C-alpha positions as CSV (number, residue, x, y, z in Angstrom):
1,M,0.1,-0.2,-0.3
2,R,0.9,3.6,-0.8
3,T,-0.5,6.6,0.6
4,V,-0.6,9.8,-1.8
5,M,-1.0,13.3,-0.8
6,T,-2.1,16.1,-2.7
7,G,-2.4,19.9,-1.7
8,A,0.2,19.9,1.2
9,Q,4.0,18.2,2.3
10,A,4.1,14.6,3.2
11,P,6.1,11.4,2.8
12,A,4.7,8.5,-0.1
13,R,6.3,5.6,1.6
14,W,4.2,2.9,1.5
15,L,4.3,-0.2,-1.0
16,A,2.4,-2.4,-2.8
17,F,0.0,-4.8,-0.8
18,A,0.3,-8.7,-2.3
19,C,-2.9,-10.3,-1.8
20,G,-22.7,23.5,-5.2
21,L,-23.4,25.1,-5.6
22,C,-23.5,27.0,-2.9
23,F,-27.0,29.0,-2.6
24,L,-28.0,31.8,-0.1
25,A,-31.7,32.0,1.4
26,I,-32.8,35.0,1.0
27,C,-35.4,36.4,-0.8
28,M,-36.4,39.8,-1.8
29,L,-39.6,41.2,-3.0
30,A,-38.8,44.5,-5.0
31,A,-41.9,46.6,-5.1
32,S,-43.1,50.7,-5.7
33,A,-42.5,51.1,-2.6
34,G,-39.0,49.9,-2.0
35,A,-37.2,47.1,-1.6
36,W,-37.7,44.3,1.6
37,V,-35.6,41.5,2.4
38,S,-36.2,38.2,4.3
39,Q,-35.1,37.9,7.9
40,L,-34.2,34.6,7.8
41,P,-30.8,33.5,8.2
42,P,-28.8,32.3,5.3
43,L,-28.4,28.1,5.3
44,F,-24.5,29.0,4.8
45,S,-22.5,31.9,4.7
46,A,-21.7,32.8,1.1
47,G,-18.0,32.5,1.1
48,L,-18.4,28.7,1.4
49,T,-18.0,27.9,-2.3
50,P,-17.4,24.6,-3.2
51,D,-14.2,23.7,-4.8
52,S,-14.6,21.3,-8.4
53,A,-11.0,20.4,-8.5
54,T,-11.2,18.1,-5.3
55,K,-12.3,14.6,-5.2
56,L,-13.9,15.2,-2.0
57,P,-15.8,18.3,-1.3
58,A,-14.1,21.6,-0.1
59,P,-14.7,25.4,0.7
60,T,-12.9,26.9,-1.9
61,R,-11.3,29.7,1.2
62,Y,-8.4,27.7,2.9
63,S,-6.3,28.2,5.0
64,Y,-4.5,24.6,5.1
65,R,-5.5,22.0,2.7
66,G,-4.3,18.3,1.8
67,I,-5.7,15.5,0.2
68,H,-4.5,12.0,1.4
69,T,-4.8,8.8,-1.0
70,T,-4.2,5.0,0.4
71,V,-3.6,3.0,-3.1
72,V,-3.1,-0.8,-4.3
73,S,-0.9,-1.6,-7.1
74,G,-3.0,-2.9,-9.7
75,I,-6.5,-1.1,-8.5
76,E,-7.1,2.1,-10.1
77,A,-9.3,2.9,-7.5
78,P,-8.5,4.3,-4.4
79,L,-9.0,2.3,-0.7
80,R,-9.4,5.4,1.4
81,T,-9.2,9.3,0.1
82,R,-8.9,12.0,3.3
83,L,-9.9,15.2,2.9
84,E,-8.0,17.2,5.7
85,A,-8.1,21.3,5.6
86,T,-8.7,24.6,7.6
87,V,-11.3,27.3,7.0
88,P,-12.0,30.7,8.3
89,F,-15.7,30.0,9.2
90,D,-18.0,28.8,11.3
91,L,-18.7,25.2,12.3
92,G,-21.8,25.7,11.8
93,D,-21.9,26.6,8.5
94,V,-19.1,24.5,7.7
95,L,-21.7,21.8,8.5
96,A,-24.4,23.0,6.6
97,F,-22.0,23.1,3.7
98,Y,-21.5,19.8,3.8
99,R,-24.9,18.1,4.8
100,A,-25.8,20.3,1.4
101,E,-22.8,19.3,-0.7
102,L,-22.7,15.6,0.4
103,G,-25.9,14.7,-0.1
104,K,-25.6,16.1,-3.7
105,L,-23.4,13.4,-4.1
106,G,-25.3,10.9,-2.5
107,W,-24.2,10.3,0.6
108,Q,-26.6,9.6,3.1
109,E,-25.9,10.4,6.8
110,K,-26.8,7.2,9.5
111,P,-28.1,9.2,12.4
112,D,-26.3,6.5,14.7
113,G,-23.4,7.7,16.7
114,A,-23.1,11.0,16.0
115,V,-22.2,14.3,17.8
116,I,-23.1,17.8,17.5
117,A,-21.7,19.8,19.6
118,A,-21.0,23.6,19.9
119,D,-17.1,22.7,19.3
120,H,-17.1,19.5,17.6
121,V,-18.9,17.3,14.9
122,E,-18.9,13.6,13.9
123,L,-21.1,12.1,11.3
124,A,-20.6,8.6,9.3
125,F,-22.6,8.5,6.1
126,A,-23.1,5.8,3.8
127,S,-21.3,7.1,0.6
128,P,-21.7,5.6,-2.7
129,L,-18.5,3.7,-2.5
130,G,-18.5,2.2,1.0
131,P,-18.3,3.8,4.3
132,A,-17.6,7.8,5.3
133,L,-17.3,10.0,8.1
134,L,-17.3,14.0,9.0
135,E,-15.3,15.6,11.4
136,L,-15.5,19.5,12.4
137,H,-13.6,21.1,15.3
138,R,-14.1,24.8,16.2
139,K,-10.5,25.8,16.9
140,D,-9.4,29.6,17.9
141,N,-11.4,31.6,14.4
142,S,-11.6,28.7,12.2
143,T,-12.8,25.1,11.6
144,A,-10.3,22.3,10.9
145,I,-12.1,19.5,8.6
146,E,-11.5,15.8,8.5
147,L,-13.4,14.1,5.4
148,V,-12.9,10.6,5.0
149,Q,-14.3,7.9,2.5
150,K,-13.0,4.4,1.6
151,N,-14.3,2.3,-1.0
152,S,-15.6,-1.4,-0.4
153,D,-15.0,-2.3,-3.5
154,T,-11.8,-2.0,-3.9
155,A,-11.1,-3.4,-0.5
156,T,-12.4,-6.3,-1.7
157,K,-10.8,-7.0,-4.2
158,A,-7.4,-6.0,-2.4
159,N,-8.3,-8.6,0.7
160,V,-8.2,-6.6,3.1
161,M,-11.9,-6.0,4.0
162,P,-12.8,-6.4,8.1
163,E,-15.5,-9.6,9.0
164,P,-18.5,-7.9,10.1
165,G,-18.2,-6.2,13.1
166,Q,-14.3,-6.7,13.0
167,A,-11.3,-5.2,12.4
168,K,-8.4,-6.0,10.4
169,V,-4.9,-5.9,11.0
170,V,-2.1,-6.8,8.0
171,F,1.6,-7.9,8.9
172,S,4.0,-6.8,6.1
173,N,7.5,-7.5,6.0
174,I,10.2,-6.0,3.2
175,G,13.1,-6.2,5.1
176,E,16.2,-8.6,4.8
177,T,15.7,-10.8,7.5
178,E,12.9,-12.2,9.0
179,A,10.5,-10.0,11.6
180,A,7.8,-11.0,13.9
181,L,4.8,-9.0,15.2
182,T,3.8,-9.3,18.7
183,I,-0.1,-8.6,19.2
184,D,-3.4,-10.0,21.2
185,E,-1.1,-12.6,23.0
186,R,0.0,-14.0,19.3
187,T,2.9,-14.0,17.5
188,I,3.4,-13.4,13.9
189,I,6.4,-14.7,11.9
190,R,7.2,-13.2,8.6
191,A,9.9,-14.1,6.5
192,R,11.9,-12.1,4.2
193,G,10.1,-11.4,1.1
194,A,6.9,-13.2,2.3
195,N,3.3,-12.4,1.2
196,A,2.2,-10.3,4.4
197,V,-1.1,-11.6,6.3
198,A,-3.5,-10.4,7.9
199,L,-5.6,-10.8,11.0
200,D,-9.0,-10.1,12.2
201,L,-9.2,-8.7,15.4
202,P,-12.2,-7.1,17.5
203,A,-12.6,-3.3,17.4
204,G,-10.1,-2.2,20.7
205,K,-6.4,-0.5,22.2
206,Y,-3.9,-3.1,21.1
207,P,-0.5,-2.8,23.0
208,Y,1.9,-4.4,19.9
209,E,5.9,-4.9,19.6
210,V,7.7,-5.5,15.9
211,N,10.6,-7.6,16.4
212,V,13.9,-7.9,13.6
213,P,16.9,-9.5,14.3
214,G,19.8,-6.7,14.9
215,H,17.5,-4.1,15.8
216,P,15.8,-3.3,19.2
217,A,12.0,-4.3,20.0
218,H,9.8,-1.6,18.6
219,T,6.5,-1.4,21.0
220,N,3.5,0.4,19.9
221,T,-0.2,0.9,20.6
222,L,-3.0,0.7,18.0
223,V,-6.7,1.7,18.5
224,I,-8.5,0.3,15.7
225,A,-12.8,0.2,15.6
226,A,-15.3,-2.2,13.9
227,G,-14.7,-1.8,10.0
228,D,-11.1,-1.1,10.0
229,T,-8.1,-1.9,8.8
230,W,-4.6,-1.2,9.7
231,E,-0.9,-2.2,8.3
232,L,1.8,-2.8,10.3
233,T,5.0,-2.5,8.4
234,V,9.3,-3.5,8.8
235,G,11.1,-1.3,5.9
236,R,13.7,-2.4,3.5
237,D,15.9,-1.0,6.8
238,G,14.6,-3.2,9.0
239,D,12.5,-0.6,11.3
240,A,9.0,-0.6,11.9
241,W,6.9,1.9,10.3
242,S,4.2,4.1,12.2
243,P,0.7,2.4,11.5
244,L,-1.1,2.8,8.2
245,H,-4.7,3.0,8.4
246,L,-5.3,1.6,5.0
247,Y,-9.3,1.3,4.9
């Protein structure tokens, strides 16, 4: 697997896995005696105009924006696409923008587990490609956006689709010696150049350890949710890479 990012600087170091229109709700009525303007507030700020050049909906005005895609060799469509942005608009306006724009794309908002607070929003969606998640955070005078869309068809083709209600962890070793992953009281050993191996786990928080001969043991903790797939990789130099959210 590899992650590709556009619009901001980030490393692309993951290898292949073997296996709006903006509208304003203001009504105006002209008459000979003058003009009357509705006192209804706009649905969202007029400055929130969708950018037609982005892979996922995003406003044209932003102080930061990056698009990250996780791809599989031989499959054109990405496993996962993530938009990160910071925009100079109120959280309520940004939420209204996304509900409108995502609705136009056929995304269906799921009420279960929704969080809508003054400074934080978390909404799950069913998109035409697969599960999706929108998170908004209010900070200073801006709103931070994270929008993620998964591609279920690509995950199935790449053999990284989790079992229903489970999460999946993929262990890859592209180093020059064998490597071992210990997680959930199990140890998985992969020889040099061996294909990646996948492990289905319940959602939860998992301490893990990666051991490679001649290298210090690498320990970390992986927090996984049902429906997610993560990859743990040992690189060519024998170092354990940071976990990659594949799907």
